[in-house]
N, C-alpha and C positions, 0 to 999 in steps of 0.2 A: 727468757732463756734460763732454765734452771739445771741443776745439776741431777744428777739419780737420787739422792736423797732430798731434793725439793728446793735447795738451797741456790739463791743467786749465782748466777754465772759469775765467775772472776774472770778478768782479761788484765792482761800484762803485755804492755808496749813502751817504746820509748818515744821521745817526740823532742825537738826543740823548739826552744822559747824564741817566741816573734815578739817583736816589738811593734804597736799599734802604731800607724803613721800618724805622725805628729809628736811619739813618744809620752802618749798618755795611759800607757799601760802596755802589760804583757801577757800574751796568751800562748795556748799550745792549739794545733789541729787536731783532731781527734780521727785515729784512722778508720777507714771503714769497717773493718773487722770488730773492732771494739764499738763500733756504734751498734752494730748487728748485734754483739753479744750481749747489752744490755739494754737489747728491745729499745733502742732511744727514739721517740714519736715528737718531736719539739722538744722544748725545755726538757731535760732530764736531770735528776738529782742523782749523783752517785758519791760512794763512799770509798776509801782503801786507803791507800799509800802516794807519795811522791817523795821519791827517792829515801825511800825507808820512814818515814815520818807520817803518821795519821792524818788525813786530810778528807774531807768534806766540801761537795761544791757542785755547780749543775753545767752543763754543758749545752748547747742548742746550735741549730743552725742558723748560719749568716750569708748573706748572697756577697761573696768577694767578688770585686771586678776583675773579670777576665778568668775567673776561676770558678765561676758560677758558685751554687750553694754549697756550702762547708760547713761542719761540726766545728766548732771550736770551744775553748774555755778560759776563761782569765785565769792567772795565776798572780795572784796580787802580790807587792811588795814584802809585807809581812812573813808571807810563806817562802817566799825568794830567799829573806835573809832566814828563814830556819833550815833551808837547806842548804848552807855555806855560802850565800849572798850570789846565787846563780841568777841570770841575766840573760838579755836577747843572744842567742847562738848557742848558749849552752843546752846540752842534752839533759833530760831528766827521765827517771824510769815511773810508769805509773802503774799499781798493781790495784785494779778497780772493782766495783760490783755494782748493780742499779742499787739503790737508796729510795725505797717507797715510805720510809719513816714521814710523817708528817711534822713539819717543821712551823714556829713559830707560835703565837699565841692561840689563845681560846676563841674561836669563831663563834656567832650565836645570830 
């Protein structure tokens, strides 16, 4: 999805940080309207902000027991420290757009 001027669509949403079972990480569920806005298909790169701080990451569908397939995105400890030490149960605000910029080194 793009805007009238051809720029990638931007989506805004809030989400609660959720702890991975076993305490091995923290993630957020991506709302369906955000998945649709960035035209997610499998693993999808995004860029924007989390609580006003620049942010680049990827989200992808996972099969959650009892909930079916849902898109989720990890929010690591470094990023959480940069947004005031937020953790599981805290709410964060995202402003994201699809990021099709090539990442990583040269491939040959």
